[in-house]
N, C-alpha and C positions, 0 to 999 in steps of 0.2 A: 428578388432573392437576397437573402442576407447570408451569403456564403462565409464571409469572415466571421460573423457571430457563430454561426453553427459550427465551424471548424474549431474555434475556440472553446466553444462548450464541449466538444469532443475531446479536445486535448486536455481541458481541466478535468473531465471525467477519467480520462486514461491516467493522468498524473495522479489523481486521488485514489483510484484503483491501486496504481502501483506503490503508492506510499502506504496504503492499508495493508498491503501483501507484506511489504518489508516490516512494518510495526508488528504485525501477527507473528512473522517468522522470528523476529528478535525475541518478542516475548515468550514464545514456545521454546526457544533455545535456552533463554535464562531459566524457565521453569524446569526444564530437563536437566540443566547443569545443578539447580538447587536440590533436584530430586534425587540425582546420581551422585550426592556428596558421600564420600566415603567415610 
């Protein structure tokens, strides 16, 4: 059983997904701010 390798891969995937969500949220906020410029 390669438990450490599997846990490492799972952590990597979770971190990657979290970073992707944060980046997309920031991009959406920037776009909304640019569109809502008075």
